[in-house]
C-alpha positions as CSV (number, residue, x, y, z in Angstrom):
1,X,112.0,113.4,115.6
2,X,108.5,114.5,116.5
3,X,106.0,111.6,116.4
4,X,102.2,112.4,116.1
5,X,99.4,109.8,116.3
6,X,96.2,110.7,114.3
7,X,93.0,108.9,113.4
8,X,90.6,108.4,110.5
9,X,90.4,110.3,107.2
10,X,90.6,113.6,108.9
11,X,93.9,112.5,110.4
12,X,95.2,111.4,107.0
13,X,94.4,114.9,105.7
14,X,96.3,116.5,108.5
15,X,99.3,114.2,108.4
16,X,102.6,115.7,107.4
17,X,106.2,114.6,107.1
18,X,106.7,110.8,106.8
19,X,103.2,109.5,107.1
20,X,102.2,105.9,108.0
21,X,98.6,105.0,107.2
22,X,97.8,102.1,109.5
23,X,95.1,99.4,109.0
24,X,95.9,96.2,110.7
25,X,92.5,94.5,110.3
26,X,92.9,94.1,107.4
27,X,93.8,96.4,104.4
28,X,97.6,96.8,104.9
29,X,98.2,93.3,106.2
30,X,96.5,92.2,103.0
31,X,98.7,94.5,101.0
32,X,101.8,92.8,102.3
33,X,100.4,89.3,101.7
34,X,99.5,90.3,98.1
35,X,103.1,91.2,97.2
36,X,104.4,88.1,99.1
37,X,102.0,86.1,96.9
38,X,103.5,87.4,93.7
39,X,101.5,90.5,92.8
40,X,103.5,92.8,90.5
41,X,101.4,95.9,91.1
42,X,98.8,97.0,93.7
43,X,96.6,100.0,93.0
44,X,94.7,101.5,96.0
45,X,91.5,103.3,95.3
46,X,88.8,104.9,97.4
47,X,85.8,104.2,95.2
48,X,84.2,101.0,93.9
49,X,83.5,102.6,90.6
50,X,87.1,103.7,90.3
51,X,88.2,100.1,90.9
52,X,85.9,98.8,88.1
53,X,87.2,101.4,85.7
54,X,90.8,100.5,86.5
55,X,90.2,96.8,85.9
56,X,89.2,97.8,82.3
57,X,92.6,99.4,81.9
58,X,94.8,96.5,83.1
59,X,94.8,93.0,81.6
60,X,95.3,90.2,84.0
61,X,94.0,92.3,86.9
62,X,92.2,91.2,90.1
63,X,89.7,93.2,92.2
64,X,90.2,92.8,95.9
65,X,88.2,94.7,98.5
66,X,85.3,95.1,100.9
67,X,82.6,97.3,102.2
68,X,81.2,96.6,105.7
69,X,83.9,93.8,105.9
70,X,82.2,91.8,103.1
71,X,83.4,91.2,99.5
72,X,82.1,93.8,97.1
73,X,79.6,92.4,94.5
74,X,81.5,91.8,91.3
75,X,84.9,91.6,92.9
76,X,87.2,88.6,92.7
77,X,88.2,88.5,96.4
78,X,87.3,90.1,99.7
79,X,89.8,91.9,102.0
80,X,91.1,88.7,103.5
81,X,94.7,87.5,103.9
82,X,93.2,84.0,104.1
83,X,91.8,84.4,100.6
84,X,95.1,85.8,99.4
85,X,96.8,82.6,100.5
86,X,94.5,80.5,98.3
87,X,95.0,82.6,95.1
88,X,97.9,82.7,92.6
89,X,98.8,86.4,92.2
90,X,102.0,85.9,90.2
91,X,102.2,88.5,87.5
92,X,98.9,90.0,88.5
93,X,97.8,93.6,89.0
94,X,95.6,94.0,92.0
95,X,93.1,96.8,92.4
96,X,92.3,97.2,96.1
97,X,89.6,99.3,97.8
98,X,88.5,99.2,101.5
99,X,86.3,101.0,103.9
100,X,89.1,102.5,105.9
101,X,92.7,101.8,104.8
102,X,92.7,102.9,101.2
103,X,90.7,106.0,102.0
104,X,93.6,107.1,104.2
105,X,96.1,106.6,101.4
106,X,94.0,108.7,99.0
107,X,93.5,111.5,101.5
108,X,97.1,111.9,102.8
109,X,97.6,114.9,100.5
110,X,99.9,116.9,102.7
111,X,102.4,114.2,103.5
112,X,105.9,114.3,102.2
113,X,106.1,110.5,102.0
114,X,103.3,108.0,102.5
115,X,103.8,104.3,103.5
116,X,101.3,101.7,104.8
117,X,101.5,100.3,108.3
118,X,100.5,97.0,109.9
119,X,101.8,94.6,112.5
120,X,103.1,92.2,109.9
121,X,105.7,94.7,108.7
122,X,106.0,97.1,111.7
123,X,109.8,96.4,112.0
124,X,110.4,97.3,108.4
125,X,108.4,100.5,108.8
126,X,110.6,101.5,111.8
127,X,113.8,100.7,109.9
128,X,112.6,102.7,106.9
129,X,111.7,105.8,109.0
130,X,115.0,105.6,111.0
131,X,116.9,105.6,107.8
132,X,115.2,108.8,106.6
133,X,115.5,110.4,110.1
134,X,112.7,112.9,109.4
135,X,111.8,115.8,111.6
136,X,108.1,114.8,111.7
137,X,106.4,111.4,111.6
138,X,102.6,111.1,111.4
139,X,101.1,107.7,112.4
140,X,97.5,107.6,111.2
141,X,95.3,104.9,112.8
142,X,92.4,104.5,110.3
143,X,90.1,102.7,112.7
144,X,87.1,100.5,112.3
145,X,85.3,101.6,109.1
146,X,87.3,104.9,109.4
147,X,84.9,106.2,112.0
148,X,85.5,104.3,115.3
149,X,88.9,104.0,117.1
150,X,90.3,100.6,116.5
151,X,92.5,99.1,119.3
152,X,94.7,97.2,116.9
153,X,95.5,100.3,114.8
154,X,96.3,102.4,117.8
155,X,98.4,99.6,119.2
156,X,100.3,99.4,116.0
157,X,100.9,103.1,116.1
158,X,102.1,102.9,119.7
159,X,104.4,100.0,118.8
160,X,106.0,101.9,115.9
161,X,106.4,105.0,118.0
162,X,108.0,103.0,120.8
163,X,110.4,101.3,118.5
164,X,111.4,104.7,116.9
165,X,112.3,105.7,120.5
166,X,114.1,102.4,121.0
167,X,111.5,101.2,123.5
168,X,109.2,98.3,122.7
169,X,108.5,96.3,125.9
170,X,105.2,94.5,126.6
171,X,103.5,94.7,123.2
172,X,103.4,90.9,122.6
173,X,100.9,90.3,125.3
174,X,98.8,93.3,124.2
175,X,98.7,92.0,120.6
176,X,97.6,88.5,121.8
177,X,94.8,90.0,123.9
178,X,93.3,91.6,120.7
179,X,91.7,88.2,120.2
180,X,89.3,89.1,123.1
181,X,88.6,92.7,122.1
182,X,88.7,94.2,118.6
183,X,89.7,90.8,117.1
184,X,86.8,88.9,118.6
185,X,84.8,89.4,115.4
186,X,87.1,86.9,113.6
187,X,85.9,84.2,115.9
188,X,82.2,84.8,115.5
189,X,80.8,81.9,113.5
190,X,78.4,84.3,111.7
191,X,81.4,86.0,110.1
192,X,83.4,83.0,109.0
193,X,82.6,83.4,105.3
194,X,84.3,86.8,105.1
195,X,86.3,87.3,108.4
196,X,87.6,83.8,109.3
197,X,89.8,83.2,112.4
198,X,92.9,82.7,110.3
199,X,92.7,86.3,109.3
200,X,93.3,87.3,112.9
201,X,96.4,85.2,113.2
202,X,97.7,86.3,109.8
203,X,97.2,90.0,110.7
204,X,98.9,89.7,114.1
205,X,102.1,87.9,113.0
206,X,104.4,90.8,114.0
207,X,107.4,91.5,111.7
208,X,106.6,88.7,109.3
209,X,107.6,90.8,106.3
210,X,110.8,92.9,105.9
211,X,109.5,95.4,103.3
212,X,107.4,98.5,103.3
213,X,104.7,99.6,100.8
214,X,105.2,103.2,99.6
215,X,102.4,105.1,98.1
216,X,102.8,107.0,94.9
217,X,99.8,109.2,93.8
218,X,98.8,108.6,90.2
219,X,97.5,111.2,87.7
220,X,94.0,109.6,88.1
221,X,94.1,110.3,91.9
222,X,94.5,106.7,92.9
223,X,97.7,105.4,94.6
224,X,100.2,102.9,93.4
225,X,101.7,100.8,96.2
226,X,105.4,100.1,95.6
227,X,107.3,97.5,97.6
228,X,110.5,99.0,99.1
C-alpha cells in the first residue's frame, strides 16, 4: 500500500486511489457531528450560491457553513460543532459549504473513492481503508483556508498513515499541544462568537465516532456525504 500526503485543492485534484480529504478544524469534524445529531443527508458544495439553490430543492433543509471562519450571511448555522450540539437535526437535510474542506471534496475528481477525514473518526477511516486494502492511498490535508499548511490536518494525515502501517505512538501529546499552536484561535476571546473553545475539544476527541463519510458526486457537481 503506497501512502501519499498532499495538501490544498491542488492536492485534491492530484489525489488518486482511496482518497481522504482531511479538515480537522472544522469541516469534517462537523460532518460527523451532523450525522450523530440525526441529519439524514449532508450535501457538500463549494459555492455559497450553490448552497442557496440547493436549499430551494429540499424541504426541511438547513444551511451550515463559513467563509473566513464566520457564518455566511443568510445561513442557519456556522461551521461549528458546538452549534451542531445545540440544534435538532433529526430528519434534516444539511447543505454544507466551507472555505477548505468542501472545496477538496468537489475537486477530488481523479480519486477512485473519496472519504472525509478528521481526528474524531480517524480510527474508522483506518479500518475502512484496511478493509479495502488498496494499492494507493491519498491523504489530502486541506489546510487553513485551503492555502496555508494546517498543523492539525497534517497531524491527522500522519496519524492515519501511521495506523495504516500499524504504528501510532506519541500522537496523543501532539494532539493536546495543538491548543498552543493552530488551535489557539479557539481560545481568543475575540473569536468566541464563531470559534468557541468547545470547538477545539470537540474536534480533537480522537476516535469518538466509528463511521466514515463517503463522498458521492451528484449530477449537479455537488457531493452527497453518505455515512458508512
